[in-house]
N, C-alpha and C positions, 0 to 999 in steps of 0.2 A: 704402390699402395697409399690408400687415402689415410691420412693424419687426424687427430682430433680436432673439432671444430674450434677454430680461434675466437675465444670470447668477445673480441673488439671485433669481430666481422660484422657489418650493417645486416647482413642476411641471418646471421644466427639472433639479432635483437629483433628482427621481424617475426621469428617464432619462438618469442618468449610471451607468455600471454599473460596479457593483466586481468585481474579477476576484481571486480566490483563488487562489493556488497552493498546490498539495498535491502532496507527494513520499512514495512508499510504497517503502521501503528493505528490500530481502530482509536477511537475518543473514547472517554470514560461514557458512565451512564449517564444518561437523562431521564428526566420524569416521563417523557413518552417511551422510554425503553422499557422502564418498570411497568407501565401500563398497557404495553404492546400496542402502540399507538404509532402510526405508520409516518417517518417525519420527512424523508426525501429531503427536498432544499427547503423545507422550513428552519428558521434559525433559532434554534432551542438551545437552553443553556444547559450545563452539567447540572446534576443533582449532587446534593452535599455525598451521598456515597461516589459520584462520579469524580468529584472534587479529589476524595482519597484515592481512589484508582488511579487518577493521575499522576499524583504525588507518589506513589511507590511505583508506578511506571517508568516514571521519568528517572527515580533513582536506580533503576535496575538497568535503563536504557543508557545512561550515562555513564556504566562501567563499559561500554564499547567504543567510547570514545568518538561520537558522532563526528565525521567531517563538516555536515550540515544536517539544517533542519528546516524543511519546509511544510507547509500545511495547507488545507482546504482553508478558505474565507469563512467558513460556517462556524460560528462562536464555540461550539462543542469541541470541534477539532483543534481550532487555534487555541482554546485555553490549555488543552490537552498538550498541546505542542509546547506552550508558554511555561507547563510545569517540568518537562525536560530542560528547556532552555534556563531555566531557574536555577538548575545543578550544574548545566554546562558553560553557560556563560555565552551560550550564542545568541544571535538574534534568528528571530522567526520570519521569513517572508512567506508571504499568501501567494496561492494560485487558484482561481475560481474552478479551474479545469478538475481539480480534486474535490469538488463538491459531491455530495451524495447523488445518485440516480434521481432525476426528477419524476416523483411517481405519479404526477397528473392529478387526476381525479381523487384519487387514494389518499393523498396527504392530509394527515389530521384525524383520520379515520383508524378504528382499531381494527384488528385482525378479523375479530367477530361482525363488525359492519360491513368490511369488504365483502366476507364470505358470504352474509345475509344478502346483499344487494347483486352480488357475480357469482354464485356458487361456481367453484371449482376454478375459478379464474385463478387465484393467487398460486394455487399449483400448476397452473399452465405457464406462469409467467417464470414460476422458479425454473421448469423444465425445458423452456425454449427461449435462449438467450436472445431472440429474434422479433420476441414479442415484447411490447410494451403495456405499461398499465395506459387506459385511457387519458391521453393528452399528456402521457408521459415520456421517458427514454425506455429504451431497450439496452440490455447488457453491452449489445455489440456498438451503442453508438456513444455510450458511455465509455468505453474502451477507445474508440476513435478519436474522444477529445483528451484522455488522459495519458495513454501513451505516449504522445510526443512531448509531455512533461519529463520523463523519464531520458527519451532519447536528445533532446535539448541538456541536459545537465550531462549526459556521456560526452557530448561535443564541448562543453564547457569548462569542464572540472578536470584540468590537466593532472591533477595529482590525485585523483580518486583511482584506488587500486595501485598507488605506486607511493614514492616517499618514503619517510619514516615510519608512518603507521598506514601499511597498504590494507590493511583488515579493517580501518576505519570506515564504518557506513554510512551511507547518505539516509537520513528518516525522513520518509514522507507521513503524516498524520492526518489522516482521512476517515473515511467510512466502510462499512463493511461491504456494501453494494459495489461501491467503486474500488475498493480493495481486489475483492474478486474479478471482477472485470480487467482489471490493468493486470494482475496477474495472468489471467487465462491471455490476455493480448500477448506479452510480453513473453510468454512461453510458446507462442504461436499455435496453442491447441485448436484442431477443428473445431467449429462453433457448436455442432450438436453435442461436444464430450465439455464444453464449459459447466453445465451444472455439477459435474463431479466434485466442484467445492461446496463445503458445506458453510455453515455462518461462522462467523467470528466472535469471540466473547470481548465486551468491553475490554478495550487496553490489552488486548491479544493483537499478535502481530504476526508478519507474515516476512520470512527471511528468503531473498534470491541472490544467486551470484551470476554476475555477466562475465562472460569470460571471451575475452578476444584477444586477437594479433593486430599489429599495425597495419591499417589498410582494410581489415576485414570488418564485416557488421558483427556486433554483440549477440553471443549467444548466451540465453539467459535459462538458468536451471534452477528448481524451486529445491531450497534447503530444508524451510521449516513451515508448517503452518499452523496457525491458531496456538503459538506459543503464547506463554505468560510470563509474570514476574517470578514465579515459583521455578521456571525452565530458563532463567535467563543466561545460565551459563553453558545451557546445551548450542553448543554450534557445529554445524557440519560443514567440513572443507570441502 
């Protein structure tokens, strides 16, 4: 008759899952956001409202004791990340792969201007993750450049999901479009289903959990979508 598993047995250790928390935080408001003007990779600044939003989100996110903070190199995201780092004491590294979707000919235009020049195009863009704006990127292309950021962090951070604070998340500060594409890519959703994700409010965030055992690929699960400082205590395990 077989006895209980020996906790010291390496085969038992291999079956013990590691759960890595990942938070994807959108930047604070910009004047372009307020005017419904499309930014893409234009390097805009936070508005006064956006600065306050970043400070509130930073205080809320700091209660989660982040393991690491990384951001897009565009100022609106980097400044939002710095507001969090001011509370936690972290350094913030930037990665251009976390930049917003390049919107090509649409960058700098208002929603109305795009709709007037290309009727129905924005709706088609929202509904088809393979379709890019003229001279821009599709969401599939955005995922292809951003998913490796997370894969590399999984490989590099030995204490992510382990140690004294296994629930400490990695926080990536980025943009609504890249967050949606990155989430869909990590979850492995069929591309036709990618438009299921709605928009993110400024300084709202997504939480995913990466489950893995030694030697196996990480399986990502969606915990929270479009959370805000008011729901900072809502954690799904």
